[in-house]
C-alpha positions in Angstrom: 70.6 -131.6 -28.5 71.3 -135.2 -29.3 71.4 -136.9 -32.7 68.3 -138.9 -31.9 66.2 -135.8 -31.3 66.9 -134.7 -34.8 65.5 -137.8 -36.4 62.1 -137.6 -38.0 59.6 -139.6 -36.0 56.7 -141.3 -37.7 53.6 -143.2 -36.4 51.4 -145.4 -38.6 48.3 -144.0 -36.9 49.2 -140.4 -37.6 46.8 -140.1 -40.6 43.9 -141.6 -38.6 44.6 -139.2 -35.7 44.5 -136.2 -38.1 41.2 -137.4 -39.6 39.7 -137.9 -36.2 40.8 -134.4 -35.0 39.3 -132.8 -38.2 36.1 -134.8 -37.7 36.0 -133.8 -34.0 35.4 -137.4 -32.9 38.4 -139.2 -31.3 37.6 -142.7 -30.2 38.6 -144.1 -26.8 41.3 -146.5 -28.2 42.7 -143.7 -30.3 42.7 -141.4 -27.2 44.7 -144.1 -25.4 47.2 -144.3 -28.3 47.6 -140.5 -28.4 48.3 -140.4 -24.7 51.2 -142.9 -25.2 52.6 -141.7 -28.5 54.6 -138.4 -28.6 54.3 -138.1 -32.4 50.5 -138.3 -32.3 50.2 -136.0 -29.3 52.2 -133.4 -31.3 50.0 -134.0 -34.3 46.8 -133.3 -32.2 48.3 -130.1 -30.8 49.2 -128.8 -34.2 45.8 -129.8 -35.7 44.0 -128.0 -32.8 46.2 -124.9 -33.3 45.4 -124.9 -37.0 41.7 -125.4 -36.4 41.7 -122.4 -34.1 43.4 -120.3 -36.8 40.9 -121.4 -39.4 38.0 -120.7 -37.1 39.1 -117.1 -36.5 39.8 -116.5 -40.2 37.0 -114.8 -42.2 34.7 -117.3 -43.9 35.0 -115.7 -47.3 37.0 -112.9 -48.8 35.1 -109.7 -49.5 35.4 -108.9 -53.2 34.2 -105.4 -54.1 31.5 -105.0 -56.7 32.8 -104.8 -60.2 31.2 -101.4 -60.8 33.1 -100.0 -57.8 36.4 -101.3 -59.2 35.5 -99.9 -62.6 34.8 -96.5 -61.3 38.0 -96.4 -59.3 40.0 -97.4 -62.4 38.2 -94.7 -64.4 38.9 -92.1 -61.7 42.5 -93.0 -61.5 42.8 -92.9 -65.3 41.2 -89.5 -65.4 43.5 -88.2 -62.7 46.6 -89.5 -64.5 45.4 -88.0 -67.8 44.7 -84.6 -66.1 48.1 -84.6 -64.5 49.8 -85.3 -67.8 47.7 -82.7 -69.7 48.3 -80.0 -67.1 52.0 -80.6 -66.7 52.9 -77.9 -69.3 50.7 -75.4 -67.5 52.5 -76.2 -64.2 55.9 -75.7 -66.0 54.8 -72.4 -67.3 53.5 -71.3 -63.9 56.9 -72.2 -62.3 58.7 -70.3 -65.1 56.5 -67.3 -64.5 57.1 -67.4 -60.8 60.9 -67.5 -61.4 60.6 -64.6 -63.9 58.6 -62.6 -61.3 61.1 -63.4 -58.6 63.9 -62.1 -60.9 61.9 -59.1 -62.2 60.6 -57.8 -58.9 64.0 -56.9 -57.4 65.0 -55.4 -60.8 61.9 -53.3 -60.9 62.4 -52.3 -57.3 65.9 -51.1 -57.9 64.7 -49.2 -61.0 62.0 -47.5 -59.0 64.5 -46.5 -56.3 66.8 -45.1 -59.0 64.1 -42.5 -59.8 66.5 -39.8 -60.8 66.3 -40.8 -64.4 62.6 -41.1 -65.2 60.6 -39.4 -62.3 61.5 -35.8 -63.3 60.6 -36.6 -66.9 57.2 -37.9 -65.8 56.6 -34.8 -63.7 57.4 -32.6 -66.6 55.1 -34.4 -69.0 52.2 -34.9 -66.6 51.1 -31.3 -67.1 50.8 -31.7 -70.8 49.1 -35.1 -70.8 45.4 -35.4 -71.6 44.1 -37.2 -68.5 40.9 -38.7 -70.0 40.9 -42.5 -70.2 39.1 -42.4 -73.6 41.9 -40.5 -75.2 44.5 -42.8 -73.8 42.9 -46.1 -74.7 42.3 -46.5 -78.4 40.0 -49.1 -79.9 42.9 -51.5 -80.6 44.2 -51.3 -77.0 40.7 -51.8 -75.6 40.1 -54.8 -77.8 43.4 -56.3 -76.6 42.6 -55.7 -73.0 39.1 -57.3 -73.3 40.5 -60.2 -75.3 43.2 -60.8 -72.8 40.8 -60.8 -69.9 38.5 -63.2 -71.7 41.4 -65.6 -72.5 42.7 -65.4 -68.9 39.2 -66.0 -67.5 38.5 -69.0 -69.7 41.9 -70.6 -69.1 41.6 -70.1 -65.3 38.1 -71.7 -65.4 39.4 -74.6 -67.4 42.4 -75.3 -65.0 40.2 -74.9 -61.9 37.5 -77.1 -63.3 40.0 -79.9 -63.9 41.3 -79.9 -60.3 
């Protein structure tokens, strides 16, 4: 590459060539000038390339309806608020799963070591009153029913939010 090829070339008819290409009407004497001038020939090539790019571009940007944008923003806001509100529930669920994972092996080993409590159970089972009404007092029935109601309502609330 020579030093002369790095020089910026300029032609006094460059602006009129650009205007003619944009208008789509190049006169005969301007066409003769373009054929003889390298700068103007390059300007025509670039203008035609840019005109093709503009022609293939969409005419106007599609802007969604404001109500659609508003509903999306509200839905995202609700989802973020729900995630923030249910975070303590998720933490408690994870803690409960960890506690269950720790308690199940312990309970299994306790059940396998049945020499301590199984004979006592067999000895007392003959003397127990086997009716459910005698075993469950009013207070224990109230506790069981209350617990079931609370578990049902909290499950419904969590499932409704998701």
